[in-house]
Structures are given as C-alpha cells and as structure tokens.
C-alpha positions in Angstrom: 86.7 119.6 -19.4 84.7 116.4 -18.6 85.5 113.1 -16.8 86.3 111.4 -20.2 89.2 113.7 -20.9 90.5 113.2 -17.4 90.1 109.4 -17.8 92.0 109.5 -21.1 94.9 111.4 -19.4 95.0 108.9 -16.6 94.9 106.0 -19.0 97.7 107.4 -21.2 99.9 107.8 -18.1 99.0 104.3 -16.9 99.7 102.7 -20.3 102.8 104.7 -20.9 101.7 106.0 -24.3 98.8 106.8 -26.7 98.8 103.4 -28.5 97.9 101.1 -25.6 95.7 103.8 -24.0 93.8 104.2 -27.3 93.0 100.4 -27.1 91.9 100.7 -23.5 89.4 103.5 -24.1 88.3 102.2 -27.4 89.4 105.3 -29.5 91.8 105.7 -32.4 95.0 107.4 -31.6 94.2 110.6 -33.5 90.9 110.9 -31.6 92.7 110.4 -28.3 95.3 112.9 -29.2 92.6 115.4 -30.1 90.9 115.0 -26.8 94.1 115.7 -24.9 94.9 118.7 -27.0 91.4 119.9 -26.1 92.0 119.5 -22.5 95.3 121.4 -22.8 93.8 124.2 -24.6 91.1 124.6 -22.0 93.5 124.6 -19.1 96.0 126.7 -21.2 99.0 124.4 -20.2 101.0 121.6 -21.8 100.2 118.3 -20.0 102.5 115.7 -21.7 105.9 115.7 -23.2 105.6 113.8 -26.4 108.8 111.9 -27.2 109.9 110.6 -30.6 107.8 107.8 -32.2 107.6 105.0 -29.8 109.2 107.1 -27.0 107.9 107.2 -23.4 105.1 109.9 -22.6 106.0 112.0 -19.6 103.9 114.4 -17.6 104.9 118.1 -17.4 104.9 119.8 -14.0 101.5 121.1 -14.8 100.5 117.6 -16.1 101.4 116.2 -12.8 99.1 118.5 -11.0 96.2 117.7 -13.4 96.8 114.0 -13.2 96.9 114.0 -9.5 93.6 115.7 -9.3 92.1 113.7 -12.2 92.9 110.4 -10.2 91.0 111.8 -7.2 88.1 113.0 -9.2 87.7 109.7 -11.0 87.9 107.8 -7.7 85.4 110.1 -6.2 83.2 109.6 -9.0 83.3 105.9 -8.8 82.7 105.9 -5.1 79.6 108.1 -5.8 78.4 105.7 -8.4 78.9 102.7 -6.2 77.1 104.5 -3.3 74.1 105.3 -5.5 74.0 101.7 -6.8 74.0 100.4 -3.2 71.2 102.8 -2.2 69.2 102.0 -5.4 69.5 98.3 -4.5 68.8 99.0 -0.7 72.3 97.8 0.2 72.9 101.1 2.1 71.4 104.4 3.0 68.8 105.3 5.6 65.1 105.6 6.2 63.8 108.5 8.2 60.3 108.0 9.2 58.0 109.7 11.9 55.3 107.7 13.8 52.7 108.9 16.1 52.5 107.0 19.5 48.8 106.5 18.7 48.3 103.3 16.7 51.9 102.9 15.5 52.5 99.6 17.5 49.3 98.1 16.1 49.7 99.3 12.6 53.2 99.8 11.7 55.4 97.7 13.8 54.9 94.5 11.6 55.7 96.5 8.4 58.9 98.0 9.9 60.0 94.6 11.2 59.4 93.1 7.6 61.4 96.1 6.0 64.2 95.5 8.4 64.3 91.8 7.7 64.4 92.4 3.9 66.9 95.3 3.9 69.1 94.9 7.0 71.8 97.4 5.7 69.4 100.3 5.7 69.6 102.5 8.9 66.1 103.1 10.1 65.8 106.4 12.2 62.4 106.7 13.9 60.9 109.9 15.2 58.0 109.4 17.7 55.9 112.6 18.0 52.3 113.7 17.7 51.0 114.3 14.2 51.4 118.2 14.3 55.0 117.9 15.2 55.5 115.2 12.6 54.1 117.4 9.9 56.4 120.3 11.0 59.4 117.8 10.7 58.3 116.5 7.4 58.2 120.1 6.0 61.5 120.7 7.5 63.1 117.8 5.8 63.9 116.0 9.0 61.9 113.0 7.9 60.5 111.7 4.6 57.5 109.8 5.7 55.2 110.2 8.6 51.8 109.2 10.1 49.1 111.7 10.9 45.5 112.3 10.3 44.5 113.4 6.6 46.3 116.7 6.3 44.4 120.0 5.8 47.1 121.7 3.7 47.7 120.8 0.0 51.6 120.8 0.3 51.4 117.2 1.6 50.5 114.0 -0.2 48.8 111.2 1.8 47.7 107.6 1.7 44.8 106.7 4.1 45.6 103.7 6.3 42.6 103.5 8.6 39.2 105.0 9.0 37.9 104.2 12.5 34.8 105.4 14.4 35.6 107.1 17.7 34.6 105.5 21.1 34.0 106.9 24.5 35.8 105.3 27.4 34.0 105.8 30.7 34.5 104.9 34.3 32.3 102.0 35.1 30.5 104.2 37.7 29.5 106.9 35.2 25.8 107.2 34.6 26.5 107.4 30.9 27.3 103.7 30.8 23.7 102.9 30.7 23.3 104.3 27.3 23.8 102.2 24.2 25.6 104.8 22.2 26.6 108.4 22.9 26.4 111.7 21.1 29.0 114.4 21.5 26.7 116.7 23.4 26.3 113.9 26.0 29.8 114.8 27.1 29.2 118.5 27.4 29.4 118.3 31.3 31.9 115.4 31.5 35.5 116.0 32.3 37.7 114.7 29.5 41.2 113.0 29.5 42.6 114.3 26.3 45.6 113.7 24.1 48.3 116.3 24.1 47.9 119.2 21.7 50.8 117.9 19.6 48.3 115.2 18.4 46.1 116.2 15.5 43.3 114.2 17.1 43.2 116.7 20.0 42.3 119.6 17.6 39.9 117.3 15.8 38.1 116.4 19.0 38.1 120.0 20.3 36.6 121.4 17.0 33.9 118.7 16.9 32.8 119.5 20.4 32.6 123.2 19.6 30.7 122.4 16.6 28.3 120.4 18.9 27.9 123.6 21.2 30.3 123.2 24.0 33.9 123.6 24.9 35.4 120.4 26.1 36.6 120.3 29.8 40.0 118.7 29.6 41.2 117.7 33.1 44.5 116.4 31.7 46.4 115.6 28.6 48.4 112.4 27.9 50.6 111.1 25.2 49.9 107.4 25.7 46.4 105.9 25.3 47.0 103.2 28.0 47.8 105.9 30.7 44.7 107.8 29.6 42.6 104.8 30.0 44.2 104.1 33.5 43.1 107.6 34.5 39.5 106.8 33.2 39.5 103.6 35.2 40.6 105.7 38.3 37.5 108.0 37.8 39.4 111.0 36.3 36.9 111.5 33.5 36.0 110.1 30.0 38.2 109.7 27.0 37.5 109.8 23.3 39.8 107.6 21.3 39.6 105.4 18.1 38.0 102.0 18.1 41.3 100.3 17.3 43.0 101.8 20.2 40.1 101.4 22.7 39.8 97.7 21.8 43.6 97.0 22.1 44.0 98.8 25.4 40.9 97.8 27.2 41.1 97.9 31.1 38.9 96.6 33.9 36.9 99.4 35.3 36.5 101.0 31.9 33.3 100.8 29.8 33.7 101.5 26.0 30.7 103.0 24.2 30.4 103.8 20.5 30.2 107.5 19.5 27.4 108.3 17.1 29.2 110.8 14.8 29.6 110.7 11.1 32.2 113.5 11.1 34.5 112.8 14.0 36.5 109.8 12.8 40.2 108.7 13.1 41.5 108.7 9.6 45.1 107.6 10.1 47.3 108.3 7.0 50.9 108.1 5.8 52.0 111.5 4.6 54.9 112.8 2.6 55.9 116.2 1.1 54.2 116.9 -2.3 56.6 116.9 -5.2 59.4 115.6 -2.8 62.0 113.3 -4.3 61.8 110.3 -1.9 65.0 108.2 -1.2 64.9 104.7 -2.6 64.3 103.4 0.9 61.4 105.7 1.5 59.9 104.8 -1.9 60.2 101.0 -0.9 58.6 101.6 2.6 55.7 103.6 0.9 55.1 100.8 -1.5 55.2 98.1 1.3 52.7 100.1 3.3 50.6 100.7 0.1 50.5 96.9 -0.5 49.5 96.2 3.2 46.9 98.7 3.7 46.1 100.5 0.5 
C-alpha cells in the first residue's frame, strides 16, 4: 500500500466513478482499476461496490474505513510537505544556538540581528552558557550550533572566528604595571580573578600556568568580564582575558598589559556535531557566520 493507491481511492469517491477519476490522476481506467484491485488484495477486503456500466461507485463498509483513514493520511502528508517547504524556505521552524557570555555581544549580536531581519518567522532559541556546558548541550542535541574554543575532541566540527592574544588586566597600583609586557610566570604570586570553570578559557589558562611552573591562585570566579574587571579595579587581583574583551570593557583604575605567549590564545570558534544533519535555519546561520568571519 502506498500513497498513490490511497489517492486513487479518494479520487474515485470524489469523482463518483473510475472514468472521471482516471482523468484526474492521469491514468487509463484499466490501470486505475488494477491499482484498486491491488489495494483490495493487500488489505484482503472489498472496497468498492461496482455498479453496472455507468452506474454510481459506492464504498463498502470496509471501504468507508479505508477511505476515512486515506483522507487523513493524505491530508497529513500534505501538511508535512507544506511544513518542510516552509522550513526549506525559512518561512518557519526554529534555530537553537548556544552562545558563551564571553565575546557574544561583540561578535554575534550583529549576525543574529541580521538573521532575524531576513527570516522573521524563524524562532530563535538562545542558550547562554560557558563553552564546556555548551559542548555538552551540543552533544545532547539541545542546540545545533554553539560558540566555544577550538574543541579538543574529534566528534565536533568547528569554524574559527577569532584568534586573539591574551592580555593581563592589573590594578593601577600593581608593580607589574611598570613592565611593558608580561610573561605567565610573572603572575605566579599574583591573585587572579578567573572565569568560571564552565568556561573553556578557565581550563586553558589553568593548564598554561601549570605548564609555566605554578598553580594559579584564583581569588574568585566570574561569568561576566565587566564584573571581573571591576574587581580588578577594586584591587582584588589581576585578570587574564582576550584582547577584544579587554579593550571593549576597559575601566578606570585598570591597566592592560600584553601577555607574551605564543600558546595561550583565545581562539573563538563556532562548533557543531560532526556528521550532524543541521536544520535549514542552522545551515543558513552557519553560512552567514562563515561569510562574515570565515
């Protein structure tokens, strides 16, 4: 049984006979009769009472059951086709994307606003978390696209968006402000305002410090760069953060110094599951980001 046979049955009933129905479905009457006989044999029931030549075709009791369900199935199929057409043309559907608080406003707000203006019928669902949480949500299928640092596992595809050097934010009274550039080991005895552990950057900084011979002394952890810099201005400690973020959130009482490191960098990326079938909306967003940054 296939949709064509069901359509033939519905058309025969609507047309009142095989002759007009054959014209509607572009078949000969013998071919149409054969298709209905095949449906009857498959279901092992008689569907139509065939009158004398030119007489009215009537449904049997079993035919009424099959006809009722055939109408529902055909209508459901058409709704499915219409919905897929709308999604393919971005006239409906949703975009599920995860953004890290770090850099999202600077990097992605314009792209999301442009996407929204072009495709207003797409529902955009944003998840704002640290990179580690976003990678988990991506793997679990909660979101389709996310921002993070370059992933370390090979189950995720990525597109690099930004490659920034790291900077050191210091209270204006800190003696390290006298140096032109800083090395990581210069911060060995300096209290650090760190990002939360849900940020991939937290682990990156921690591992780089350990590789330089010391364990960083974190006095507190924050999820927002501007609050972290406010703590630096108040004298709580120093803070390591990407150049873009340091420049955008500069505060009085904070001195920004470049960090001399070829390995510790902020490599912001857009990520998605490898071999995932992205929705039409996600494919379009990926292409917009690729055009803007790639």
